[in-house]
FIKOLZA-1660 file (N, C-alpha, C; in steps of 0.1 Angstrom, whole numbers, plus 5000, padded with zeros to 4 digits):
% residues 259
   i   px   py   pz ch aa at
   1 4885 5016 5154  A  X  N
   1 4873 5012 5147  A  X CA
   1 4873 4998 5143  A  X  C
   2 4882 4990 5149  A  X  N
   2 4883 4976 5146  A  X CA
   2 4870 4969 5151  A  X  C
   3 4867 4959 5144  A  X  N
   3 4856 4950 5148  A  X CA
   3 4861 4937 5153  A  X  C
   4 4853 4929 5158  A  X  N
   4 4858 4916 5164  A  X CA
   4 4864 4908 5153  A  X  C
   5 4876 4902 5156  A  X  N
   5 4883 4894 5145  A  X CA
   5 4875 4882 5141  A  X  C
   6 4876 4879 5129  A  X  N
   6 4869 4867 5123  A  X CA
   6 4877 4855 5122  A  X  C
   7 4890 4856 5126  A  X  N
   7 4898 4844 5125  A  X CA
   7 4904 4842 5112  A  X  C
   8 4911 4831 5109  A  X  N
   8 4919 4829 5097  A  X CA
   8 4910 4827 5085  A  X  C
   9 4897 4827 5086  A  X  N
   9 4888 4826 5074  A  X CA
   9 4887 4839 5066  A  X  C
  10 4892 4850 5072  A  X  N
  10 4891 4863 5064  A  X CA
  10 4897 4861 5050  A  X  C
  11 4890 4864 5040  A  X  N
  11 4895 4862 5026  A  X CA
  11 4904 4874 5022  A  X  C
  12 4916 4871 5019  A  X  N
  12 4926 4881 5015  A  X CA
  12 4928 4881 5000  A  X  C
  13 4931 4893 4995  A  X  N
  13 4935 4895 4981  A  X CA
  13 4948 4903 4981  A  X  C
  14 4958 4898 4975  A  X  N
  14 4971 4905 4973  A  X CA
  14 4971 4912 4960  A  X  C
  15 4971 4925 4960  A  X  N
  15 4971 4933 4947  A  X CA
  15 4985 4937 4943  A  X  C
  16 4989 4933 4931  A  X  N
  16 5003 4935 4927  A  X CA
  16 5002 4943 4913  A  X  C
  17 5005 4956 4914  A  X  N
  17 5006 4964 4901  A  X CA
  17 5019 4960 4894  A  X  C
  18 5018 4960 4880  A  X  N
  18 5030 4957 4872  A  X CA
  18 5031 4966 4860  A  X  C
  19 5043 4969 4857  A  X  N
  19 5047 4975 4845  A  X CA
  19 5061 4971 4841  A  X  C
  20 5062 4963 4831  A  X  N
  20 5075 4958 4826  A  X CA
  20 5082 4950 4837  A  X  C
  21 5075 4939 4842  A  X  N
  21 5080 4931 4853  A  X CA
  21 5080 4916 4849  A  X  C
  22 5083 4914 4836  A  X  N
  22 5083 4900 4831  A  X CA
  22 5093 4891 4838  A  X  C
  23 5104 4896 4843  A  X  N
  23 5114 4888 4850  A  X CA
  23 5109 4885 4864  A  X  C
  24 5101 4893 4869  A  X  N
  24 5097 4892 4884  A  X CA
  24 5084 4886 4887  A  X  C
  25 5074 4887 4878  A  X  N
  25 5060 4884 4881  A  X CA
  25 5058 4869 4885  A  X  C
  26 5063 4860 4877  A  X  N
  26 5061 4846 4879  A  X CA
  26 5067 4841 4893  A  X  C
  27 5080 4845 4895  A  X  N
  27 5086 4841 4908  A  X CA
  27 5078 4847 4920  A  X  C
  28 5074 4860 4919  A  X  N
  28 5067 4866 4930  A  X CA
  28 5053 4860 4933  A  X  C
  29 5046 4856 4922  A  X  N
  29 5033 4849 4924  A  X CA
  29 5036 4836 4931  A  X  C
  30 5046 4829 4926  A  X  N
  30 5049 4816 4933  A  X CA
  30 5052 4817 4948  A  X  C
  31 5059 4827 4951  A  X  N
  31 5062 4829 4965  A  X CA
  31 5050 4833 4974  A  X  C
  32 5041 4841 4967  A  X  N
  32 5029 4845 4974  A  X CA
  32 5020 4832 4977  A  X  C
  33 5019 4824 4967  A  X  N
  33 5011 4812 4968  A  X CA
  33 5017 4803 4979  A  X  C
  34 5030 4802 4980  A  X  N
  34 5037 4794 4990  A  X CA
  34 5035 4800 5004  A  X  C
  35 5036 4813 5005  A  X  N
  35 5035 4820 5018  A  X CA
  35 5021 4822 5024  A  X  C
  36 5012 4824 5015  A  X  N
  36 4998 4826 5019  A  X CA
  36 4988 4819 5009  A  X  C
  37 4988 4805 5011  A  X  N
  37 4981 4797 5001  A  X CA
  37 4966 4800 5000  A  X  C
  38 4960 4805 5011  A  X  N
  38 4946 4808 5010  A  X CA
  38 4942 4821 5004  A  X  C
  39 4952 4829 5001  A  X  N
  39 4950 4843 4996  A  X CA
  39 4948 4842 4981  A  X  C
  40 4940 4851 4975  A  X  N
  40 4939 4853 4961  A  X CA
  40 4949 4864 4957  A  X  C
  41 4952 4865 4944  A  X  N
  41 4962 4874 4939  A  X CA
  41 4955 4882 4927  A  X  C
  42 4956 4895 4927  A  X  N
  42 4952 4903 4915  A  X CA
  42 4964 4910 4910  A  X  C
  43 4967 4907 4897  A  X  N
  43 4978 4914 4890  A  X CA
  43 4972 4925 4882  A  X  C
  44 4976 4938 4885  A  X  N
  44 4971 4949 4877  A  X CA
  44 4981 4954 4868  A  X  C
  45 4980 4951 4855  A  X  N
  45 4990 4954 4846  A  X CA
  45 4987 4966 4837  A  X  C
  46 4996 4976 4837  A  X  N
  46 4993 4988 4830  A  X CA
  46 4999 4988 4816  A  X  C
  47 4994 4977 4808  A  X  N
  47 4998 4976 4794  A  X CA
  47 5013 4975 4792  A  X  C
  48 5019 4966 4800  A  X  N
  48 5034 4965 4799  A  X CA
  48 5038 4960 4784  A  X  C
  49 5046 4968 4778  A  X  N
  49 5051 4964 4764  A  X CA
  49 5060 4952 4764  A  X  C
  50 5065 4947 4776  A  X  N
  50 5074 4936 4776  A  X CA
  50 5068 4923 4777  A  X  C
  51 5054 4922 4777  A  X  N
  51 5047 4910 4778  A  X CA
  51 5043 4905 4792  A  X  C
  52 5045 4914 4802  A  X  N
  52 5041 4910 4815  A  X CA
  52 5027 4905 4816  A  X  C
  53 5018 4913 4809  A  X  N
  53 5004 4909 4809  A  X CA
  53 5001 4895 4804  A  X  C
  54 5008 4891 4794  A  X  N
  54 5006 4878 4788  A  X CA
  54 5011 4867 4798  A  X  C
  55 5021 4870 4805  A  X  N
  55 5026 4860 4816  A  X CA
  55 5015 4859 4827  A  X  C
  56 5010 4871 4830  A  X  N
  56 4999 4871 4841  A  X CA
  56 4987 4863 4836  A  X  C
  57 4983 4864 4824  A  X  N
  57 4972 4857 4818  A  X CA
  57 4975 4842 4819  A  X  C
  58 4987 4838 4816  A  X  N
  58 4991 4824 4817  A  X CA
  58 4990 4819 4831  A  X  C
  59 4994 4827 4841  A  X  N
  59 4994 4823 4855  A  X CA
  59 4979 4821 4859  A  X  C
  60 4971 4831 4855  A  X  N
  60 4957 4830 4858  A  X CA
  60 4950 4818 4853  A  X  C
  61 4953 4815 4840  A  X  N
  61 4947 4803 4834  A  X CA
  61 4950 4790 4841  A  X  C
  62 4962 4790 4848  A  X  N
  62 4966 4778 4855  A  X CA
  62 4962 4777 4870  A  X  C
  63 4957 4789 4875  A  X  N
  63 4953 4789 4889  A  X CA
  63 4941 4799 4890  A  X  C
  64 4930 4794 4895  A  X  N
  64 4918 4802 4895  A  X CA
  64 4918 4812 4907  A  X  C
  65 4928 4811 4915  A  X  N
  65 4930 4822 4926  A  X CA
  65 4938 4833 4921  A  X  C
  66 4944 4833 4909  A  X  N
  66 4951 4844 4904  A  X CA
  66 4943 4851 4893  A  X  C
  67 4941 4864 4895  A  X  N
  67 4932 4872 4886  A  X CA
  67 4941 4883 4880  A  X  C
  68 4936 4888 4868  A  X  N
  68 4944 4898 4861  A  X CA
  68 4934 4909 4857  A  X  C
  69 4939 4921 4859  A  X  N
  69 4932 4933 4855  A  X CA
  69 4941 4941 4845  A  X  C
  70 4937 4941 4833  A  X  N
  70 4945 4948 4822  A  X CA
  70 4941 4962 4821  A  X  C
  71 4950 4971 4822  A  X  N
  71 4948 4986 4819  A  X CA
  71 4956 4990 4807  A  X  C
  72 4951 4999 4799  A  X  N
  72 4956 5002 4786  A  X CA
  72 4968 5011 4786  A  X  C
  73 4971 5018 4797  A  X  N
  73 4982 5028 4797  A  X CA
  73 4988 5028 4811  A  X  C
  74 5001 5032 4811  A  X  N
  74 5008 5034 4824  A  X CA
  74 5003 5047 4831  A  X  C
  75 4995 5046 4841  A  X  N
  75 4989 5057 4848  A  X CA
  75 4994 5060 4862  A  X  C
  76 5004 5052 4866  A  X  N
  76 5010 5054 4879  A  X CA
  76 5005 5044 4890  A  X  C
  77 5013 5043 4900  A  X  N
  77 5011 5033 4910  A  X CA
  77 4997 5035 4918  A  X  C
  78 4995 5048 4921  A  X  N
  78 4983 5050 4928  A  X CA
  78 4970 5047 4920  A  X  C
  79 4970 5050 4908  A  X  N
  79 4959 5047 4899  A  X CA
  79 4957 5032 4898  A  X  C
  80 4968 5025 4897  A  X  N
  80 4967 5010 4896  A  X CA
  80 4961 5004 4908  A  X  C
  81 4965 5009 4920  A  X  N
  81 4959 5004 4932  A  X CA
  81 4945 5007 4933  A  X  C
  82 4941 5020 4930  A  X  N
  82 4927 5024 4931  A  X CA
  82 4918 5015 4922  A  X  C
  83 4924 5012 4910  A  X  N
  83 4916 5003 4900  A  X CA
  83 4915 4989 4906  A  X  C
  84 4926 4984 4912  A  X  N
  84 4926 4971 4919  A  X CA
  84 4916 4970 4930  A  X  C
  85 4916 4981 4939  A  X  N
  85 4907 4981 4950  A  X CA
  85 4892 4981 4945  A  X  C
  86 4890 4989 4935  A  X  N
  86 4876 4990 4929  A  X CA
  86 4872 4976 4924  A  X  C
  87 4881 4969 4917  A  X  N
  87 4877 4956 4912  A  X CA
  87 4874 4946 4924  A  X  C
  88 4883 4947 4934  A  X  N
  88 4881 4938 4945  A  X CA
  88 4868 4940 4953  A  X  C
  89 4865 4953 4955  A  X  N
  89 4853 4956 4963  A  X CA
  89 4840 4952 4955  A  X  C
  90 4841 4951 4942  A  X  N
  90 4829 4948 4934  A  X CA
  90 4827 4933 4934  A  X  C
  91 4837 4925 4938  A  X  N
  91 4835 4910 4938  A  X CA
  91 4827 4905 4949  A  X  C
  92 4818 4895 4947  A  X  N
  92 4810 4889 4957  A  X CA
  92 4814 4875 4960  A  X  C
  93 4819 4868 4950  A  X  N
  93 4823 4854 4951  A  X CA
  93 4837 4852 4946  A  X  C
  94 4847 4852 4954  A  X  N
  94 4846 4855 4969  A  X CA
  94 4845 4869 4972  A  X  C
  95 4840 4872 4984  A  X  N
  95 4840 4886 4990  A  X CA
  95 4853 4888 4997  A  X  C
  96 4861 4897 4992  A  X  N
  96 4874 4900 4998  A  X CA
  96 4873 4909 5010  A  X  C
  97 4878 4904 5022  A  X  N
  97 4877 4912 5034  A  X CA
  97 4890 4919 5038  A  X  C
  98 4901 4915 5032  A  X  N
  98 4914 4920 5035  A  X CA
  98 4921 4922 5021  A  X  C
  99 4925 4935 5018  A  X  N
  99 4932 4938 5006  A  X CA
  99 4946 4942 5009  A  X  C
 100 4956 4936 5003  A  X  N
 100 4970 4938 5006  A  X CA
 100 4977 4943 4994  A  X  C
 101 4985 4954 4996  A  X  N
 101 4994 4960 4986  A  X CA
 101 5007 4953 4986  A  X  C
 102 5013 4950 4974  A  X  N
 102 5026 4944 4974  A  X CA
 102 5033 4947 4960  A  X  C
 103 5045 4951 4961  A  X  N
 103 5053 4953 4948  A  X CA
 103 5056 4940 4941  A  X  C
 104 5058 4941 4928  A  X  N
 104 5061 4929 4920  A  X CA
 104 5075 4926 4919  A  X  C
 105 5084 4935 4923  A  X  N
 105 5098 4934 4920  A  X CA
 105 5106 4926 4930  A  X  C
 106 5100 4921 4941  A  X  N
 106 5107 4913 4951  A  X CA
 106 5112 4921 4963  A  X  C
 107 5110 4934 4962  A  X  N
 107 5114 4942 4974  A  X CA
 107 5106 4940 4986  A  X  C
 108 5093 4935 4984  A  X  N
 108 5084 4931 4995  A  X CA
 108 5084 4916 4995  A  X  C
 109 5090 4911 5006  A  X  N
 109 5091 4896 5007  A  X CA
 109 5077 4890 5010  A  X  C
 110 5072 4882 5001  A  X  N
 110 5059 4875 5004  A  X CA
 110 5059 4867 5017  A  X  C
 111 5071 4863 5022  A  X  N
 111 5072 4856 5034  A  X CA
 111 5067 4864 5046  A  X  C
 112 5066 4877 5045  A  X  N
 112 5060 4885 5055  A  X CA
 112 5045 4886 5056  A  X  C
 113 5039 4880 5045  A  X  N
 113 5024 4881 5044  A  X CA
 113 5017 4875 5057  A  X  C
 114 5021 4863 5062  A  X  N
 114 5014 4858 5074  A  X CA
 114 5014 4867 5085  A  X  C
 115 5025 4875 5087  A  X  N
 115 5025 4885 5098  A  X CA
 115 5015 4896 5096  A  X  C
 116 5015 4901 5084  A  X  N
 116 5005 4912 5081  A  X CA
 116 4991 4907 5082  A  X  C
 117 4988 4895 5077  A  X  N
 117 4974 4890 5078  A  X CA
 117 4970 4888 5092  A  X  C
 118 4979 4882 5100  A  X  N
 118 4976 4880 5115  A  X CA
 118 4974 4893 5122  A  X  C
 119 4982 4903 5119  A  X  N
 119 4980 4916 5126  A  X CA
 119 4967 4923 5123  A  X  C
 120 4962 4920 5111  A  X  N
 120 4950 4926 5106  A  X CA
 120 4938 4921 5114  A  X  C
 121 4939 4911 5122  A  X  N
 121 4928 4906 5131  A  X CA
 121 4926 4916 5142  A  X  C
 122 4936 4925 5144  A  X  N
 122 4935 4934 5156  A  X CA
 122 4937 4949 5151  A  X  C
 123 4938 4952 5139  A  X  N
 123 4940 4965 5134  A  X CA
 123 4933 4967 5120  A  X  C
 124 4930 4979 5117  A  X  N
 124 4922 4982 5104  A  X CA
 124 4932 4983 5092  A  X  C
 125 4944 4989 5095  A  X  N
 125 4954 4990 5085  A  X CA
 125 4967 4985 5091  A  X  C
 126 4974 4976 5084  A  X  N
 126 4987 4971 5088  A  X CA
 126 4998 4975 5078  A  X  C
 127 5008 4982 5083  A  X  N
 127 5019 4986 5075  A  X CA
 127 5031 4978 5077  A  X  C
 128 5036 4972 5066  A  X  N
 128 5049 4965 5067  A  X CA
 128 5060 4975 5067  A  X  C
 129 5066 4977 5079  A  X  N
 129 5074 4989 5082  A  X CA
 129 5089 4986 5082  A  X  C
 130 5097 4994 5075  A  X  N
 130 5111 4994 5075  A  X CA
 130 5117 5000 5087  A  X  C
 131 5110 5010 5094  A  X  N
 131 5116 5019 5103  A  X CA
 131 5110 5017 5118  A  X  C
 132 5105 5005 5120  A  X  N
 132 5102 5001 5134  A  X CA
 132 5112 4991 5139  A  X  C
 133 5113 4988 5152  A  X  N
 133 5123 4979 5157  A  X CA
 133 5121 4965 5150  A  X  C
 134 5132 4960 5144  A  X  N
 134 5131 4947 5137  A  X CA
 134 5130 4949 5122  A  X  C
 135 5127 4961 5117  A  X  N
 135 5126 4963 5103  A  X CA
 135 5140 4968 5098  A  X  C
 136 5142 4966 5085  A  X  N
 136 5155 4969 5079  A  X CA
 136 5154 4970 5064  A  X  C
 137 5164 4977 5058  A  X  N
 137 5165 4977 5043  A  X CA
 137 5178 4970 5039  A  X  C
 138 5178 4964 5028  A  X  N
 138 5190 4957 5023  A  X CA
 138 5194 4963 5009  A  X  C
 139 5206 4966 5007  A  X  N
 139 5212 4970 4994  A  X CA
 139 5207 4984 4990  A  X  C
 140 5204 4992 5000  A  X  N
 140 5200 5006 4997  A  X CA
 140 5212 5015 4999  A  X  C
 141 5214 5025 4990  A  X  N
 141 5225 5035 4993  A  X CA
 141 5221 5044 5005  A  X  C
 142 5231 5049 5012  A  X  N
 142 5228 5057 5023  A  X CA
 142 5219 5069 5020  A  X  C
 143 5221 5075 5008  A  X  N
 143 5213 5086 5004  A  X CA
 143 5198 5083 5004  A  X  C
 144 5195 5071 4998  A  X  N
 144 5181 5068 4997  A  X CA
 144 5175 5065 5010  A  X  C
 145 5183 5058 5019  A  X  N
 145 5178 5056 5033  A  X CA
 145 5175 5069 5040  A  X  C
 146 5184 5078 5039  A  X  N
 146 5182 5091 5045  A  X CA
 146 5170 5098 5040  A  X  C
 147 5168 5097 5027  A  X  N
 147 5156 5103 5021  A  X CA
 147 5143 5097 5026  A  X  C
 148 5143 5084 5027  A  X  N
 148 5131 5077 5032  A  X CA
 148 5128 5081 5047  A  X  C
 149 5139 5080 5055  A  X  N
 149 5137 5083 5069  A  X CA
 149 5133 5098 5071  A  X  C
 150 5139 5107 5063  A  X  N
 150 5136 5121 5064  A  X CA
 150 5121 5124 5060  A  X  C
 151 5117 5117 5049  A  X  N
 151 5103 5119 5044  A  X CA
 151 5093 5114 5055  A  X  C
 152 5096 5103 5061  A  X  N
 152 5087 5098 5071  A  X CA
 152 5087 5107 5084  A  X  C
 153 5098 5112 5088  A  X  N
 153 5099 5121 5099  A  X CA
 153 5091 5134 5096  A  X  C
 154 5093 5139 5084  A  X  N
 154 5085 5151 5080  A  X CA
 154 5070 5149 5080  A  X  C
 155 5066 5137 5075  A  X  N
 155 5052 5134 5075  A  X CA
 155 5046 5133 5089  A  X  C
 156 5054 5126 5098  A  X  N
 156 5049 5125 5112  A  X CA
 156 5047 5139 5118  A  X  C
 157 5057 5148 5116  A  X  N
 157 5056 5161 5122  A  X CA
 157 5045 5169 5116  A  X  C
 158 5044 5169 5102  A  X  N
 158 5034 5177 5095  A  X CA
 158 5020 5173 5098  A  X  C
 159 5017 5160 5098  A  X  N
 159 5004 5154 5099  A  X CA
 159 5000 5150 5113  A  X  C
 160 5010 5148 5122  A  X  N
 160 5006 5145 5136  A  X CA
 160 5002 5130 5137  A  X  C
 161 5007 5121 5128  A  X  N
 161 5004 5107 5129  A  X CA
 161 5016 5099 5134  A  X  C
 162 5013 5089 5142  A  X  N
 162 5024 5081 5148  A  X CA
 162 5030 5071 5139  A  X  C
 163 5026 5069 5127  A  X  N
 163 5031 5058 5118  A  X CA
 163 5045 5062 5114  A  X  C
 164 5055 5052 5117  A  X  N
 164 5069 5055 5114  A  X CA
 164 5073 5053 5099  A  X  C
 165 5064 5045 5092  A  X  N
 165 5067 5043 5078  A  X CA
 165 5055 5045 5069  A  X  C
 166 5050 5057 5069  A  X  N
 166 5038 5060 5062  A  X CA
 166 5040 5059 5047  A  X  C
 167 5052 5059 5042  A  X  N
 167 5055 5058 5027  A  X CA
 167 5056 5044 5023  A  X  C
 168 5055 5034 5032  A  X  N
 168 5056 5020 5029  A  X CA
 168 5045 5015 5019  A  X  C
 169 5049 5007 5010  A  X  N
 169 5040 5002 5000  A  X CA
 169 5035 4987 5002  A  X  C
 170 5040 4981 5013  A  X  N
 170 5036 4967 5017  A  X CA
 170 5027 4969 5029  A  X  C
 171 5014 4967 5026  A  X  N
 171 5004 4970 5037  A  X CA
 171 4991 4962 5034  A  X  C
 172 4983 4961 5045  A  X  N
 172 4970 4955 5044  A  X CA
 172 4959 4964 5049  A  X  C
 173 4948 4964 5042  A  X  N
 173 4936 4972 5046  A  X CA
 173 4924 4962 5048  A  X  C
 174 4917 4964 5059  A  X  N
 174 4904 4958 5060  A  X CA
 174 4895 4964 5050  A  X  C
 175 4885 4956 5045  A  X  N
 175 4876 4961 5035  A  X CA
 175 4869 4974 5039  A  X  C
 176 4865 4975 5052  A  X  N
 176 4857 4986 5056  A  X CA
 176 4865 4999 5055  A  X  C
 177 4878 4998 5056  A  X  N
 177 4886 5011 5054  A  X CA
 177 4885 5016 5040  A  X  C
 178 4886 5007 5030  A  X  N
 178 4885 5012 5016  A  X CA
 178 4871 5016 5013  A  X  C
 179 4861 5010 5019  A  X  N
 179 4848 5014 5017  A  X CA
 179 4845 5028 5023  A  X  C
 180 4852 5031 5033  A  X  N
 180 4850 5044 5040  A  X CA
 180 4857 5056 5033  A  X  C
 181 4868 5053 5026  A  X  N
 181 4876 5063 5019  A  X CA
 181 4870 5065 5005  A  X  C
 182 4867 5077 5001  A  X  N
 182 4862 5080 4987  A  X CA
 182 4874 5078 4977  A  X  C
 183 4875 5066 4973  A  X  N
 183 4887 5063 4965  A  X CA
 183 4888 5071 4952  A  X  C
 184 4877 5075 4947  A  X  N
 184 4877 5083 4934  A  X CA
 184 4883 5097 4936  A  X  C
 185 4885 5101 4949  A  X  N
 185 4891 5114 4951  A  X CA
 185 4906 5113 4954  A  X  C
 186 4912 5101 4954  A  X  N
 186 4926 5099 4957  A  X CA
 186 4933 5100 4943  A  X  C
 187 4941 5110 4942  A  X  N
 187 4948 5112 4929  A  X CA
 187 4964 5112 4931  A  X  C
 188 4968 5109 4943  A  X  N
 188 4983 5109 4945  A  X CA
 188 4989 5097 4938  A  X  C
 189 5002 5099 4935  A  X  N
 189 5010 5088 4929  A  X CA
 189 5022 5085 4937  A  X  C
 190 5030 5075 4932  A  X  N
 190 5043 5072 4939  A  X CA
 190 5041 5069 4954  A  X  C
 191 5051 5072 4962  A  X  N
 191 5049 5069 4976  A  X CA
 191 5040 5079 4983  A  X  C
 192 5037 5090 4976  A  X  N
 192 5027 5099 4982  A  X CA
 192 5013 5093 4983  A  X  C
 193 5010 5083 4974  A  X  N
 193 4998 5076 4975  A  X CA
 193 4997 5069 4988  A  X  C
 194 5008 5063 4993  A  X  N
 194 5008 5056 5005  A  X CA
 194 5005 5065 5017  A  X  C
 195 5012 5077 5017  A  X  N
 195 5010 5087 5027  A  X CA
 195 4995 5092 5027  A  X  C
 196 4990 5094 5015  A  X  N
 196 4976 5099 5013  A  X CA
 196 4966 5089 5020  A  X  C
 197 4968 5076 5017  A  X  N
 197 4959 5066 5022  A  X CA
 197 4961 5065 5037  A  X  C
 198 4973 5066 5042  A  X  N
 198 4975 5065 5057  A  X CA
 198 4968 5077 5064  A  X  C
 199 4970 5089 5058  A  X  N
 199 4964 5101 5064  A  X CA
 199 4949 5100 5064  A  X  C
 200 4943 5095 5053  A  X  N
 200 4928 5094 5052  A  X CA
 200 4923 5084 5063  A  X  C
 201 4930 5073 5064  A  X  N
 201 4926 5063 5073  A  X CA
 201 4927 5068 5088  A  X  C
 202 4938 5075 5091  A  X  N
 202 4940 5081 5104  A  X CA
 202 4929 5091 5107  A  X  C
 203 4925 5100 5097  A  X  N
 203 4915 5110 5099  A  X CA
 203 4902 5104 5102  A  X  C
 204 4899 5092 5097  A  X  N
 204 4886 5085 5099  A  X CA
 204 4886 5077 5112  A  X  C
 205 4898 5077 5119  A  X  N
 205 4898 5070 5132  A  X CA
 205 4901 5055 5132  A  X  C
 206 4906 5050 5120  A  X  N
 206 4909 5036 5119  A  X CA
 206 4922 5033 5127  A  X  C
 207 4923 5021 5132  A  X  N
 207 4935 5017 5139  A  X CA
 207 4946 5013 5129  A  X  C
 208 4957 5019 5130  A  X  N
 208 4969 5016 5121  A  X CA
 208 4980 5010 5130  A  X  C
 209 4984 4998 5125  A  X  N
 209 4995 4991 5132  A  X CA
 209 5007 4989 5122  A  X  C
 210 5019 4987 5128  A  X  N
 210 5030 4984 5119  A  X CA
 210 5037 4971 5124  A  X  C
 211 5041 4963 5114  A  X  N
 211 5049 4951 5117  A  X CA
 211 5063 4953 5109  A  X  C
 212 5073 4948 5115  A  X  N
 212 5086 4950 5109  A  X CA
 212 5088 4941 5097  A  X  C
 213 5094 4946 5086  A  X  N
 213 5098 4938 5074  A  X CA
 213 5112 4941 5070  A  X  C
 214 5117 4932 5062  A  X  N
 214 5130 4935 5056  A  X CA
 214 5127 4938 5041  A  X  C
 215 5132 4950 5037  A  X  N
 215 5129 4955 5024  A  X CA
 215 5142 4953 5016  A  X  C
 216 5141 4946 5004  A  X  N
 216 5152 4943 4996  A  X CA
 216 5151 4951 4983  A  X  C
 217 5162 4958 4979  A  X  N
 217 5162 4965 4966  A  X CA
 217 5160 4955 4955  A  X  C
 218 5153 4959 4945  A  X  N
 218 5150 4950 4934  A  X CA
 218 5163 4945 4927  A  X  C
 219 5162 4932 4922  A  X  N
 219 5174 4926 4915  A  X CA
 219 5172 4928 4900  A  X  C
 220 5160 4928 4895  A  X  N
 220 5157 4928 4880  A  X CA
 220 5148 4940 4877  A  X  C
 221 5150 4946 4865  A  X  N
 221 5141 4957 4861  A  X CA
 221 5146 4970 4867  A  X  C
 222 5138 4981 4864  A  X  N
 222 5142 4994 4868  A  X CA
 222 5133 5000 4878  A  X  C
 223 5138 5007 4887  A  X  N
 223 5130 5014 4898  A  X CA
 223 5121 5025 4891  A  X  C
 224 5109 5026 4897  A  X  N
 224 5100 5036 4892  A  X CA
 224 5101 5050 4899  A  X  C
 225 5111 5050 4909  A  X  N
 225 5113 5063 4917  A  X CA
 225 5118 5074 4908  A  X  C
 226 5113 5086 4910  A  X  N
 226 5118 5097 4902  A  X CA
 226 5117 5110 4910  A  X  C
 227 5123 5121 4905  A  X  N
 227 5123 5133 4912  A  X CA
 227 5109 5139 4913  A  X  C
 228 5101 5137 4903  A  X  N
 228 5087 5142 4904  A  X CA
 228 5079 5135 4914  A  X  C
 229 5081 5123 4917  A  X  N
 229 5074 5116 4928  A  X CA
 229 5078 5122 4941  A  X  C
 230 5091 5125 4943  A  X  N
 230 5095 5131 4956  A  X CA
 230 5089 5145 4958  A  X  C
 231 5089 5153 4947  A  X  N
 231 5083 5166 4948  A  X CA
 231 5068 5166 4951  A  X  C
 232 5061 5156 4944  A  X  N
 232 5047 5155 4947  A  X CA
 232 5044 5152 4962  A  X  C
 233 5052 5143 4968  A  X  N
 233 5050 5140 4982  A  X CA
 233 5052 5152 4991  A  X  C
 234 5063 5159 4988  A  X  N
 234 5067 5171 4996  A  X CA
 234 5056 5181 4996  A  X  C
 235 5051 5184 4984  A  X  N
 235 5041 5195 4982  A  X CA
 235 5028 5191 4988  A  X  C
 236 5024 5179 4986  A  X  N
 236 5011 5175 4992  A  X CA
 236 5011 5173 5007  A  X  C
 237 5021 5168 5012  A  X  N
 237 5022 5166 5027  A  X CA
 237 5023 5180 5033  A  X  C
 238 5030 5189 5027  A  X  N
 238 5030 5203 5033  A  X CA
 238 5017 5209 5032  A  X  C
 239 5009 5208 5021  A  X  N
 239 4996 5213 5020  A  X CA
 239 4987 5207 5031  A  X  C
 240 4987 5194 5032  A  X  N
 240 4978 5187 5042  A  X CA
 240 4982 5192 5056  A  X  C
 241 4995 5193 5059  A  X  N
 241 5000 5198 5072  A  X CA
 241 4995 5212 5075  A  X  C
 242 4996 5221 5066  A  X  N
 242 4991 5235 5068  A  X CA
 242 4976 5235 5070  A  X  C
 243 4969 5227 5063  A  X  N
 243 4954 5226 5065  A  X CA
 243 4951 5221 5079  A  X  C
 244 4959 5211 5083  A  X  N
 244 4957 5206 5097  A  X CA
 244 4960 5217 5107  A  X  C
 245 4970 5225 5106  A  X  N
 245 4973 5235 5115  A  X CA
 245 4962 5246 5115  A  X  C
 246 4958 5250 5103  A  X  N
 246 4947 5260 5103  A  X CA
 246 4934 5255 5110  A  X  C
 247 4931 5242 5108  A  X  N
 247 4920 5236 5115  A  X CA
 247 4921 5237 5130  A  X  C
 248 4934 5234 5135  A  X  N
 248 4936 5234 5149  A  X CA
 248 4935 5248 5155  A  X  C
 249 4940 5258 5147  A  X  N
 249 4939 5272 5152  A  X CA
 249 4924 5276 5152  A  X  C
 250 4917 5273 5142  A  X  N
 250 4903 5276 5142  A  X CA
 250 4895 5270 5153  A  X  C
 251 4899 5257 5156  A  X  N
 251 4892 5250 5167  A  X CA
 251 4895 5257 5180  A  X  C
 252 4907 5261 5182  A  X  N
 252 4911 5268 5195  A  X CA
 252 4904 5281 5196  A  X  C
 253 4902 5288 5185  A  X  N
 253 4895 5301 5185  A  X CA
 253 4881 5299 5188  A  X  C
 254 4875 5289 5183  A  X  N
 254 4860 5286 5186  A  X CA
 254 4859 5283 5201  A  X  C
 255 4868 5275 5206  A  X  N
 255 4867 5272 5221  A  X CA
 255 4869 5284 5229  A  X  C
 256 4878 5293 5225  A  X  N
 256 4880 5305 5233  A  X CA
 256 4868 5314 5233  A  X  C
 257 4861 5315 5222  A  X  N
 257 4849 5323 5221  A  X CA
 257 4837 5318 5230  A  X  C
 258 4837 5305 5232  A  X  N
 258 4827 5299 5240  A  X CA
 258 4829 5301 5255  A  X  C
 259 4841 5305 5259  A  X  N
 259 4843 5307 5273  A  X CA
 259 4837 5320 5278  A  X  C
% end
């Protein structure tokens, strides 16, 4: 469903959710500005008690291309991105044509942004992938790598999509993808949110591409990963996969009756 590329003038917005990232937010914003100077930045802060929101306001006051969306409570990664997407789609000056997800903790290297932005000229969704040729993770324990690889393999088999890193949180969406997806119905959190968005985009026929990235484990702050996030993803992917199988069986039955 890609349209003709518009060239490097496509206006990009990097959406960065934060919760207690005071040590990370200023350096990451500086690296984004250096790597993609034409892009805007939206910091979505979920009422961080450590003062992250205040730092974000200071950065915004010094740079008109840095924007801040304050939320009053920690409602999860998915909800933060949905709020950020809604804010971005409502803007007209500038009108953002490419929306990019990126973590605040440094695990997503802003230096990969030019590759994601360039790839989006020929794809509707671009995933910064750890599990394609050239991608890698740094400072991850073997158990966590096995969990990620296994989750992505299970997702591919259950949903029948070819994306090798559907749980990845470093990605770019063309505006028309987010306009086509009913964002108000997306209630997944954690990395299940990324699978949910990938699945919805694939169902709508959008072109999904992957570019290799190096994923680095955070140096400051605490990981937001938890057992409940893993369980949510397993349950929802299983549910979606079963619904897909039922749909396939019903379609085969209808075709058989027509013969």
